[in-house]
mmCIF file of the N, C-alpha and C atoms, coordinates in Angstrom:
data_MODEL
# 
_entry.id   MODEL 
# 
loop_
_atom_site.group_PDB 
_atom_site.id 
_atom_site.type_symbol 
_atom_site.label_atom_id 
_atom_site.label_alt_id 
_atom_site.label_comp_id 
_atom_site.label_asym_id 
_atom_site.label_entity_id 
_atom_site.label_seq_id 
_atom_site.pdbx_PDB_ins_code 
_atom_site.Cartn_x 
_atom_site.Cartn_y 
_atom_site.Cartn_z 
_atom_site.occupancy 
_atom_site.B_iso_or_equiv 
_atom_site.pdbx_formal_charge 
_atom_site.auth_seq_id 
_atom_site.auth_comp_id 
_atom_site.auth_asym_id 
_atom_site.auth_atom_id 
_atom_site.pdbx_PDB_model_num 
ATOM 1   N N  . MET A 1 1  ? -0.778  -14.360 -7.187  1.00 0.00 ? 1  MET A N  1 
ATOM 2   C CA . MET A 1 1  ? -1.042  -14.012 -5.899  1.00 0.00 ? 1  MET A CA 1 
ATOM 3   C C  . MET A 1 1  ? -0.190  -12.699 -5.491  1.00 0.00 ? 1  MET A C  1 
ATOM 4   N N  . THR A 1 2  ? -0.900  -11.453 -5.065  1.00 0.00 ? 2  THR A N  1 
ATOM 5   C CA . THR A 1 2  ? -0.628  -10.363 -4.594  1.00 0.00 ? 2  THR A CA 1 
ATOM 6   C C  . THR A 1 2  ? -0.428  -10.535 -2.951  1.00 0.00 ? 2  THR A C  1 
ATOM 7   N N  . ARG A 1 3  ? 0.883   -10.219 -2.534  1.00 0.00 ? 3  ARG A N  1 
ATOM 8   C CA . ARG A 1 3  ? 0.864   -10.157 -0.948  1.00 0.00 ? 3  ARG A CA 1 
ATOM 9   C C  . ARG A 1 3  ? 0.787   -8.451  -0.547  1.00 0.00 ? 3  ARG A C  1 
ATOM 10  N N  . VAL A 1 4  ? 0.246   -8.423  0.611   1.00 0.00 ? 4  VAL A N  1 
ATOM 11  C CA . VAL A 1 4  ? -0.247  -7.206  1.225   1.00 0.00 ? 4  VAL A CA 1 
ATOM 12  C C  . VAL A 1 4  ? 0.295   -7.119  2.757   1.00 0.00 ? 4  VAL A C  1 
ATOM 13  N N  . GLY A 1 5  ? 0.960   -6.082  3.002   1.00 0.00 ? 5  GLY A N  1 
ATOM 14  C CA . GLY A 1 5  ? 1.086   -5.951  4.263   1.00 0.00 ? 5  GLY A CA 1 
ATOM 15  C C  . GLY A 1 5  ? 0.668   -4.256  4.703   1.00 0.00 ? 5  GLY A C  1 
ATOM 16  N N  . VAL A 1 6  ? 0.073   -4.115  5.951   1.00 0.00 ? 6  VAL A N  1 
ATOM 17  C CA . VAL A 1 6  ? -0.578  -2.988  6.162   1.00 0.00 ? 6  VAL A CA 1 
ATOM 18  C C  . VAL A 1 6  ? -0.229  -2.317  7.628   1.00 0.00 ? 6  VAL A C  1 
ATOM 19  N N  . ASP A 1 7  ? 0.305   -1.154  7.682   1.00 0.00 ? 7  ASP A N  1 
ATOM 20  C CA . ASP A 1 7  ? 0.721   -0.955  8.784   1.00 0.00 ? 7  ASP A CA 1 
ATOM 21  C C  . ASP A 1 7  ? -0.369  0.514   9.384   1.00 0.00 ? 7  ASP A C  1 
ATOM 22  N N  . VAL A 1 8  ? -1.197  -0.035  10.567  1.00 0.00 ? 8  VAL A N  1 
ATOM 23  C CA . VAL A 1 8  ? -1.857  1.068   11.126  1.00 0.00 ? 8  VAL A CA 1 
ATOM 24  C C  . VAL A 1 8  ? -1.331  1.884   12.037  1.00 0.00 ? 8  VAL A C  1 
ATOM 25  N N  . GLY A 1 9  ? -1.130  3.323   11.529  1.00 0.00 ? 9  GLY A N  1 
ATOM 26  C CA . GLY A 1 9  ? -0.265  4.173   12.451  1.00 0.00 ? 9  GLY A CA 1 
ATOM 27  C C  . GLY A 1 9  ? -1.758  5.302   13.032  1.00 0.00 ? 9  GLY A C  1 
ATOM 28  N N  . GLY A 1 10 ? -1.291  6.162   13.838  1.00 0.00 ? 10 GLY A N  1 
ATOM 29  C CA . GLY A 1 10 ? -2.104  7.206   14.422  1.00 0.00 ? 10 GLY A CA 1 
ATOM 30  C C  . GLY A 1 10 ? -2.455  8.181   13.772  1.00 0.00 ? 10 GLY A C  1 
ATOM 31  N N  . THR A 1 11 ? -1.807  8.746   12.421  1.00 0.00 ? 11 THR A N  1 
ATOM 32  C CA . THR A 1 11 ? -2.183  9.757   11.582  1.00 0.00 ? 11 THR A CA 1 
ATOM 33  C C  . THR A 1 11 ? -2.326  8.855   10.071  1.00 0.00 ? 11 THR A C  1 
ATOM 34  N N  . PHE A 1 12 ? -1.728  7.861   9.739   1.00 0.00 ? 12 PHE A N  1 
ATOM 35  C CA . PHE A 1 12 ? -1.921  7.565   8.414   1.00 0.00 ? 12 PHE A CA 1 
ATOM 36  C C  . PHE A 1 12 ? -1.800  5.717   8.407   1.00 0.00 ? 12 PHE A C  1 
ATOM 37  N N  . THR A 1 13 ? -2.519  5.522   7.586   1.00 0.00 ? 13 THR A N  1 
ATOM 38  C CA . THR A 1 13 ? -2.275  3.927   7.314   1.00 0.00 ? 13 THR A CA 1 
ATOM 39  C C  . THR A 1 13 ? -1.803  3.596   6.198   1.00 0.00 ? 13 THR A C  1 
ATOM 40  N N  . ASP A 1 14 ? -0.650  2.862   6.252   1.00 0.00 ? 14 ASP A N  1 
ATOM 41  C CA . ASP A 1 14 ? -0.035  2.892   4.879   1.00 0.00 ? 14 ASP A CA 1 
ATOM 42  C C  . ASP A 1 14 ? -0.057  0.856   4.403   1.00 0.00 ? 14 ASP A C  1 
ATOM 43  N N  . LEU A 1 15 ? -0.274  0.975   3.406   1.00 0.00 ? 15 LEU A N  1 
ATOM 44  C CA . LEU A 1 15 ? -0.280  -0.531  2.596   1.00 0.00 ? 15 LEU A CA 1 
ATOM 45  C C  . LEU A 1 15 ? 0.989   -0.656  1.513   1.00 0.00 ? 15 LEU A C  1 
ATOM 46  N N  . VAL A 1 16 ? 1.637   -1.732  1.823   1.00 0.00 ? 16 VAL A N  1 
ATOM 47  C CA . VAL A 1 16 ? 2.734   -2.138  0.889   1.00 0.00 ? 16 VAL A CA 1 
ATOM 48  C C  . VAL A 1 16 ? 2.252   -3.366  0.102   1.00 0.00 ? 16 VAL A C  1 
ATOM 49  N N  . ALA A 1 17 ? 2.308   -3.531  -1.093  1.00 0.00 ? 17 ALA A N  1 
ATOM 50  C CA . ALA A 1 17 ? 1.809   -4.556  -1.951  1.00 0.00 ? 17 ALA A CA 1 
ATOM 51  C C  . ALA A 1 17 ? 2.848   -4.986  -2.902  1.00 0.00 ? 17 ALA A C  1 
ATOM 52  N N  . VAL A 1 18 ? 3.030   -6.454  -3.139  1.00 0.00 ? 18 VAL A N  1 
ATOM 53  C CA . VAL A 1 18 ? 3.972   -7.232  -3.830  1.00 0.00 ? 18 VAL A CA 1 
ATOM 54  C C  . VAL A 1 18 ? 3.334   -7.737  -4.962  1.00 0.00 ? 18 VAL A C  1 
ATOM 55  N N  . ARG A 1 19 ? 3.250   -7.421  -6.141  1.00 0.00 ? 19 ARG A N  1 
ATOM 56  C CA . ARG A 1 19 ? 2.344   -8.068  -6.994  1.00 0.00 ? 19 ARG A CA 1 
ATOM 57  C C  . ARG A 1 19 ? 3.219   -9.364  -7.442  1.00 0.00 ? 19 ARG A C  1 
ATOM 58  N N  . PRO A 1 20 ? 2.401   -10.383 -8.220  1.00 0.00 ? 20 PRO A N  1 
ATOM 59  C CA . PRO A 1 20 ? 2.886   -11.182 -8.794  1.00 0.00 ? 20 PRO A CA 1 
ATOM 60  C C  . PRO A 1 20 ? 4.073   -11.132 -9.359  1.00 0.00 ? 20 PRO A C  1 
ATOM 61  N N  . ASP A 1 21 ? 4.537   -10.193 -10.246 1.00 0.00 ? 21 ASP A N  1 
ATOM 62  C CA . ASP A 1 21 ? 5.810   -10.020 -11.145 1.00 0.00 ? 21 ASP A CA 1 
ATOM 63  C C  . ASP A 1 21 ? 6.819   -9.328  -10.250 1.00 0.00 ? 21 ASP A C  1 
ATOM 64  N N  . GLY A 1 22 ? 6.658   -9.377  -9.175  1.00 0.00 ? 22 GLY A N  1 
ATOM 65  C CA . GLY A 1 22 ? 7.722   -8.732  -8.309  1.00 0.00 ? 22 GLY A CA 1 
ATOM 66  C C  . GLY A 1 22 ? 7.585   -7.021  -7.925  1.00 0.00 ? 22 GLY A C  1 
ATOM 67  N N  . GLY A 1 23 ? 6.504   -6.396  -8.621  1.00 0.00 ? 23 GLY A N  1 
ATOM 68  C CA . GLY A 1 23 ? 6.493   -5.221  -8.744  1.00 0.00 ? 23 GLY A CA 1 
ATOM 69  C C  . GLY A 1 23 ? 6.080   -4.695  -7.056  1.00 0.00 ? 23 GLY A C  1 
ATOM 70  N N  . ILE A 1 24 ? 6.319   -3.564  -6.896  1.00 0.00 ? 24 ILE A N  1 
ATOM 71  C CA . ILE A 1 24 ? 5.953   -3.174  -5.288  1.00 0.00 ? 24 ILE A CA 1 
ATOM 72  C C  . ILE A 1 24 ? 4.871   -1.930  -5.316  1.00 0.00 ? 24 ILE A C  1 
ATOM 73  N N  . GLU A 1 25 ? 3.594   -1.895  -4.949  1.00 0.00 ? 25 GLU A N  1 
ATOM 74  C CA . GLU A 1 25 ? 2.763   -0.627  -4.908  1.00 0.00 ? 25 GLU A CA 1 
ATOM 75  C C  . GLU A 1 25 ? 2.612   0.005   -3.455  1.00 0.00 ? 25 GLU A C  1 
ATOM 76  N N  . ILE A 1 26 ? 2.652   1.149   -2.959  1.00 0.00 ? 26 ILE A N  1 
ATOM 77  C CA . ILE A 1 26 ? 2.764   1.638   -1.683  1.00 0.00 ? 26 ILE A CA 1 
ATOM 78  C C  . ILE A 1 26 ? 0.901   2.521   -1.956  1.00 0.00 ? 26 ILE A C  1 
ATOM 79  N N  . ARG A 1 27 ? 0.621   2.523   -0.866  1.00 0.00 ? 27 ARG A N  1 
ATOM 80  C CA . ARG A 1 27 ? -0.630  3.594   -0.746  1.00 0.00 ? 27 ARG A CA 1 
ATOM 81  C C  . ARG A 1 27 ? -0.592  4.055   0.789   1.00 0.00 ? 27 ARG A C  1 
ATOM 82  N N  . LYS A 1 28 ? -0.925  5.246   0.811   1.00 0.00 ? 28 LYS A N  1 
ATOM 83  C CA . LYS A 1 28 ? -0.880  5.953   2.088   1.00 0.00 ? 28 LYS A CA 1 
ATOM 84  C C  . LYS A 1 28 ? -2.404  6.669   2.316   1.00 0.00 ? 28 LYS A C  1 
ATOM 85  N N  . VAL A 1 29 ? -3.219  6.233   3.232   1.00 0.00 ? 29 VAL A N  1 
ATOM 86  C CA . VAL A 1 29 ? -4.530  6.877   3.347   1.00 0.00 ? 29 VAL A CA 1 
ATOM 87  C C  . VAL A 1 29 ? -4.521  7.133   5.322   1.00 0.00 ? 29 VAL A C  1 
ATOM 88  N N  . ALA A 1 30 ? -5.395  8.242   5.365   1.00 0.00 ? 30 ALA A N  1 
ATOM 89  C CA . ALA A 1 30 ? -5.665  8.803   6.718   1.00 0.00 ? 30 ALA A CA 1 
ATOM 90  C C  . ALA A 1 30 ? -6.276  7.399   7.458   1.00 0.00 ? 30 ALA A C  1 
ATOM 91  N N  . SER A 1 31 ? -5.561  7.510   8.885   1.00 0.00 ? 31 SER A N  1 
ATOM 92  C CA . SER A 1 31 ? -6.331  6.690   9.736   1.00 0.00 ? 31 SER A CA 1 
ATOM 93  C C  . SER A 1 31 ? -7.343  6.894   10.478  1.00 0.00 ? 31 SER A C  1 
ATOM 94  N N  . THR A 1 32 ? -8.049  6.013   10.858  1.00 0.00 ? 32 THR A N  1 
ATOM 95  C CA . THR A 1 32 ? -9.294  6.251   11.633  1.00 0.00 ? 32 THR A CA 1 
ATOM 96  C C  . THR A 1 32 ? -9.174  5.572   12.876  1.00 0.00 ? 32 THR A C  1 
ATOM 97  N N  . PRO A 1 33 ? -8.730  6.540   14.110  1.00 0.00 ? 33 PRO A N  1 
ATOM 98  C CA . PRO A 1 33 ? -8.441  5.846   15.545  1.00 0.00 ? 33 PRO A CA 1 
ATOM 99  C C  . PRO A 1 33 ? -9.306  5.172   16.130  1.00 0.00 ? 33 PRO A C  1 
ATOM 100 N N  . ALA A 1 34 ? -10.663 5.625   15.947  1.00 0.00 ? 34 ALA A N  1 
ATOM 101 C CA . ALA A 1 34 ? -11.668 5.300   16.338  1.00 0.00 ? 34 ALA A CA 1 
ATOM 102 C C  . ALA A 1 34 ? -12.016 3.685   16.124  1.00 0.00 ? 34 ALA A C  1 
ATOM 103 N N  . ASP A 1 35 ? -11.770 3.540   14.855  1.00 0.00 ? 35 ASP A N  1 
ATOM 104 C CA . ASP A 1 35 ? -11.852 2.105   14.194  1.00 0.00 ? 35 ASP A CA 1 
ATOM 105 C C  . ASP A 1 35 ? -10.653 1.493   13.212  1.00 0.00 ? 35 ASP A C  1 
ATOM 106 N N  . PRO A 1 36 ? -9.543  1.233   13.718  1.00 0.00 ? 36 PRO A N  1 
ATOM 107 C CA . PRO A 1 36 ? -8.746  1.181   12.688  1.00 0.00 ? 36 PRO A CA 1 
ATOM 108 C C  . PRO A 1 36 ? -9.058  0.373   11.552  1.00 0.00 ? 36 PRO A C  1 
ATOM 109 N N  . SER A 1 37 ? -10.018 -0.610  11.720  1.00 0.00 ? 37 SER A N  1 
ATOM 110 C CA . SER A 1 37 ? -10.285 -1.565  10.538  1.00 0.00 ? 37 SER A CA 1 
ATOM 111 C C  . SER A 1 37 ? -10.611 -0.678  9.150   1.00 0.00 ? 37 SER A C  1 
ATOM 112 N N  . ILE A 1 38 ? -11.419 0.520   9.512   1.00 0.00 ? 38 ILE A N  1 
ATOM 113 C CA . ILE A 1 38 ? -11.696 1.484   8.347   1.00 0.00 ? 38 ILE A CA 1 
ATOM 114 C C  . ILE A 1 38 ? -10.678 1.869   7.721   1.00 0.00 ? 38 ILE A C  1 
ATOM 115 N N  . GLY A 1 39 ? -9.261  2.148   8.381   1.00 0.00 ? 39 GLY A N  1 
ATOM 116 C CA . GLY A 1 39 ? -8.236  2.848   7.832   1.00 0.00 ? 39 GLY A CA 1 
ATOM 117 C C  . GLY A 1 39 ? -7.812  1.701   6.872   1.00 0.00 ? 39 GLY A C  1 
ATOM 118 N N  . LEU A 1 40 ? -7.703  0.486   7.544   1.00 0.00 ? 40 LEU A N  1 
ATOM 119 C CA . LEU A 1 40 ? -7.178  -0.648  6.723   1.00 0.00 ? 40 LEU A CA 1 
ATOM 120 C C  . LEU A 1 40 ? -8.071  -0.983  5.676   1.00 0.00 ? 40 LEU A C  1 
ATOM 121 N N  . PHE A 1 41 ? -9.375  -0.821  5.360   1.00 0.00 ? 41 PHE A N  1 
ATOM 122 C CA . PHE A 1 41 ? -10.160 -1.150  4.099   1.00 0.00 ? 41 PHE A CA 1 
ATOM 123 C C  . PHE A 1 41 ? -9.828  0.193   3.301   1.00 0.00 ? 41 PHE A C  1 
ATOM 124 N N  . ARG A 1 42 ? -9.668  1.098   4.135   1.00 0.00 ? 42 ARG A N  1 
ATOM 125 C CA . ARG A 1 42 ? -9.758  2.407   2.782   1.00 0.00 ? 42 ARG A CA 1 
ATOM 126 C C  . ARG A 1 42 ? -8.165  2.242   1.927   1.00 0.00 ? 42 ARG A C  1 
ATOM 127 N N  . ALA A 1 43 ? -7.195  1.528   2.858   1.00 0.00 ? 43 ALA A N  1 
ATOM 128 C CA . ALA A 1 43 ? -5.975  1.358   2.070   1.00 0.00 ? 43 ALA A CA 1 
ATOM 129 C C  . ALA A 1 43 ? -6.168  0.356   1.025   1.00 0.00 ? 43 ALA A C  1 
ATOM 130 N N  . ILE A 1 44 ? -6.876  -0.612  1.355   1.00 0.00 ? 44 ILE A N  1 
ATOM 131 C CA . ILE A 1 44 ? -7.021  -1.672  0.304   1.00 0.00 ? 44 ILE A CA 1 
ATOM 132 C C  . ILE A 1 44 ? -7.968  -1.393  -0.615  1.00 0.00 ? 44 ILE A C  1 
ATOM 133 N N  . ASP A 1 45 ? -9.015  -0.396  -0.802  1.00 0.00 ? 45 ASP A N  1 
ATOM 134 C CA . ASP A 1 45 ? -9.835  0.163   -1.673  1.00 0.00 ? 45 ASP A CA 1 
ATOM 135 C C  . ASP A 1 45 ? -8.747  1.026   -2.397  1.00 0.00 ? 45 ASP A C  1 
ATOM 136 N N  . ALA A 1 46 ? -7.935  1.791   -1.674  1.00 0.00 ? 46 ALA A N  1 
ATOM 137 C CA . ALA A 1 46 ? -6.856  2.754   -2.524  1.00 0.00 ? 46 ALA A CA 1 
ATOM 138 C C  . ALA A 1 46 ? -5.930  1.754   -3.435  1.00 0.00 ? 46 ALA A C  1 
ATOM 139 N N  . PHE A 1 47 ? -5.527  0.666   -2.806  1.00 0.00 ? 47 PHE A N  1 
ATOM 140 C CA . PHE A 1 47 ? -4.952  -0.241  -3.747  1.00 0.00 ? 47 PHE A CA 1 
ATOM 141 C C  . PHE A 1 47 ? -5.720  -0.888  -4.886  1.00 0.00 ? 47 PHE A C  1 
ATOM 142 N N  . GLY A 1 48 ? -6.797  -1.224  -4.678  1.00 0.00 ? 48 GLY A N  1 
ATOM 143 C CA . GLY A 1 48 ? -7.696  -1.638  -5.833  1.00 0.00 ? 48 GLY A CA 1 
ATOM 144 C C  . GLY A 1 48 ? -7.933  -0.432  -7.015  1.00 0.00 ? 48 GLY A C  1 
ATOM 145 N N  . THR A 1 49 ? -8.244  0.736   -6.570  1.00 0.00 ? 49 THR A N  1 
ATOM 146 C CA . THR A 1 49 ? -8.285  1.850   -7.386  1.00 0.00 ? 49 THR A CA 1 
ATOM 147 C C  . THR A 1 49 ? -7.251  2.555   -8.021  1.00 0.00 ? 49 THR A C  1 
ATOM 148 N N  . GLY A 1 50 ? -5.982  2.657   -7.161  1.00 0.00 ? 50 GLY A N  1 
ATOM 149 C CA . GLY A 1 50 ? -4.855  3.198   -7.641  1.00 0.00 ? 50 GLY A CA 1 
ATOM 150 C C  . GLY A 1 50 ? -4.799  4.450   -7.140  1.00 0.00 ? 50 GLY A C  1 
ATOM 151 N N  . GLU A 1 51 ? -5.573  4.680   -6.109  1.00 0.00 ? 51 GLU A N  1 
ATOM 152 C CA . GLU A 1 51 ? -5.515  6.060   -5.252  1.00 0.00 ? 51 GLU A CA 1 
ATOM 153 C C  . GLU A 1 51 ? -5.186  5.995   -3.880  1.00 0.00 ? 51 GLU A C  1 
ATOM 154 N N  . GLY A 1 52 ? -5.315  7.228   -3.099  1.00 0.00 ? 52 GLY A N  1 
ATOM 155 C CA . GLY A 1 52 ? -4.890  7.242   -1.846  1.00 0.00 ? 52 GLY A CA 1 
ATOM 156 C C  . GLY A 1 52 ? -4.766  8.675   -1.563  1.00 0.00 ? 52 GLY A C  1 
ATOM 157 N N  . ASP A 1 53 ? -5.275  9.071   -0.010  1.00 0.00 ? 53 ASP A N  1 
ATOM 158 C CA . ASP A 1 53 ? -4.934  10.221  0.331   1.00 0.00 ? 53 ASP A CA 1 
ATOM 159 C C  . ASP A 1 53 ? -3.447  11.003  0.159   1.00 0.00 ? 53 ASP A C  1 
ATOM 160 N N  . GLY A 1 54 ? -2.644  10.284  0.694   1.00 0.00 ? 54 GLY A N  1 
ATOM 161 C CA . GLY A 1 54 ? -1.198  10.618  0.474   1.00 0.00 ? 54 GLY A CA 1 
ATOM 162 C C  . GLY A 1 54 ? -0.871  10.275  -1.002  1.00 0.00 ? 54 GLY A C  1 
ATOM 163 N N  . GLY A 1 55 ? -1.356  9.851   -1.878  1.00 0.00 ? 55 GLY A N  1 
ATOM 164 C CA . GLY A 1 55 ? -0.753  9.438   -2.993  1.00 0.00 ? 55 GLY A CA 1 
ATOM 165 C C  . GLY A 1 55 ? -0.229  8.003   -3.040  1.00 0.00 ? 55 GLY A C  1 
ATOM 166 N N  . GLY A 1 56 ? -0.510  7.286   -4.376  1.00 0.00 ? 56 GLY A N  1 
ATOM 167 C CA . GLY A 1 56 ? -0.042  5.885   -4.017  1.00 0.00 ? 56 GLY A CA 1 
ATOM 168 C C  . GLY A 1 56 ? 1.065   5.866   -5.260  1.00 0.00 ? 56 GLY A C  1 
ATOM 169 N N  . TYR A 1 57 ? 1.957   5.136   -5.216  1.00 0.00 ? 57 TYR A N  1 
ATOM 170 C CA . TYR A 1 57 ? 3.162   4.873   -6.237  1.00 0.00 ? 57 TYR A CA 1 
ATOM 171 C C  . TYR A 1 57 ? 3.509   3.265   -6.470  1.00 0.00 ? 57 TYR A C  1 
ATOM 172 N N  . THR A 1 58 ? 3.929   3.376   -7.704  1.00 0.00 ? 58 THR A N  1 
ATOM 173 C CA . THR A 1 58 ? 4.522   1.855   -8.051  1.00 0.00 ? 58 THR A CA 1 
ATOM 174 C C  . THR A 1 58 ? 5.888   1.976   -8.100  1.00 0.00 ? 58 THR A C  1 
ATOM 175 N N  . LEU A 1 59 ? 6.928   1.325   -7.580  1.00 0.00 ? 59 LEU A N  1 
ATOM 176 C CA . LEU A 1 59 ? 8.449   1.404   -7.339  1.00 0.00 ? 59 LEU A CA 1 
ATOM 177 C C  . LEU A 1 59 ? 8.507   0.197   -8.677  1.00 0.00 ? 59 LEU A C  1 
ATOM 178 N N  . PRO A 1 60 ? 9.724   0.720   -9.204  1.00 0.00 ? 60 PRO A N  1 
ATOM 179 C CA . PRO A 1 60 ? 9.947   0.120   -10.607 1.00 0.00 ? 60 PRO A CA 1 
ATOM 180 C C  . PRO A 1 60 ? 10.349  -1.471  -10.116 1.00 0.00 ? 60 PRO A C  1 
ATOM 181 N N  . LEU A 1 61 ? 10.361  -2.337  -10.844 1.00 0.00 ? 61 LEU A N  1 
ATOM 182 C CA . LEU A 1 61 ? 11.065  -3.804  -10.728 1.00 0.00 ? 61 LEU A CA 1 
ATOM 183 C C  . LEU A 1 61 ? 12.595  -3.697  -10.533 1.00 0.00 ? 61 LEU A C  1 
ATOM 184 N N  . PRO A 1 62 ? 12.919  -4.553  -9.713  1.00 0.00 ? 62 PRO A N  1 
ATOM 185 C CA . PRO A 1 62 ? 14.100  -4.439  -9.330  1.00 0.00 ? 62 PRO A CA 1 
ATOM 186 C C  . PRO A 1 62 ? 15.269  -5.081  -10.612 1.00 0.00 ? 62 PRO A C  1 
ATOM 187 N N  . ARG A 1 63 ? 16.226  -4.391  -10.642 1.00 0.00 ? 63 ARG A N  1 
ATOM 188 C CA . ARG A 1 63 ? 17.170  -4.783  -11.843 1.00 0.00 ? 63 ARG A CA 1 
ATOM 189 C C  . ARG A 1 63 ? 17.931  -5.940  -11.466 1.00 0.00 ? 63 ARG A C  1 
ATOM 190 N N  . PRO A 1 64 ? 18.348  -7.064  -12.244 1.00 0.00 ? 64 PRO A N  1 
ATOM 191 C CA . PRO A 1 64 ? 19.025  -7.854  -11.894 1.00 0.00 ? 64 PRO A CA 1 
ATOM 192 C C  . PRO A 1 64 ? 20.382  -7.488  -11.624 1.00 0.00 ? 64 PRO A C  1 
ATOM 193 N N  . PRO A 1 65 ? 21.321  -8.156  -10.486 1.00 0.00 ? 65 PRO A N  1 
ATOM 194 C CA . PRO A 1 65 ? 22.680  -7.572  -10.798 1.00 0.00 ? 65 PRO A CA 1 
ATOM 195 C C  . PRO A 1 65 ? 23.525  -7.780  -11.709 1.00 0.00 ? 65 PRO A C  1 
ATOM 196 N N  . SER A 1 66 ? 24.238  -6.619  -11.962 1.00 0.00 ? 66 SER A N  1 
ATOM 197 C CA . SER A 1 66 ? 25.265  -6.850  -13.190 1.00 0.00 ? 66 SER A CA 1 
ATOM 198 C C  . SER A 1 66 ? 26.758  -7.648  -12.556 1.00 0.00 ? 66 SER A C  1 
ATOM 199 N N  . HIS A 1 67 ? 27.227  -8.621  -13.276 1.00 0.00 ? 67 HIS A N  1 
ATOM 200 C CA . HIS A 1 67 ? 28.264  -9.274  -13.136 1.00 0.00 ? 67 HIS A CA 1 
ATOM 201 C C  . HIS A 1 67 ? 29.339  -8.629  -13.366 1.00 0.00 ? 67 HIS A C  1 
# 
């Protein structure tokens, strides 16, 4: 299961997804103030395709703490 959070702002809509392996992916797309749901679906589409207006990137998996 992938968990997704979306922040719909006035200029950009940001999506953060946590993959089952713990990796994090981020997408940024242009917001659509007239209908914020369009920006939300664009962000989800960008996550599915690996694209986005502001670029998307994958953060590396966190390293276990060293003792």
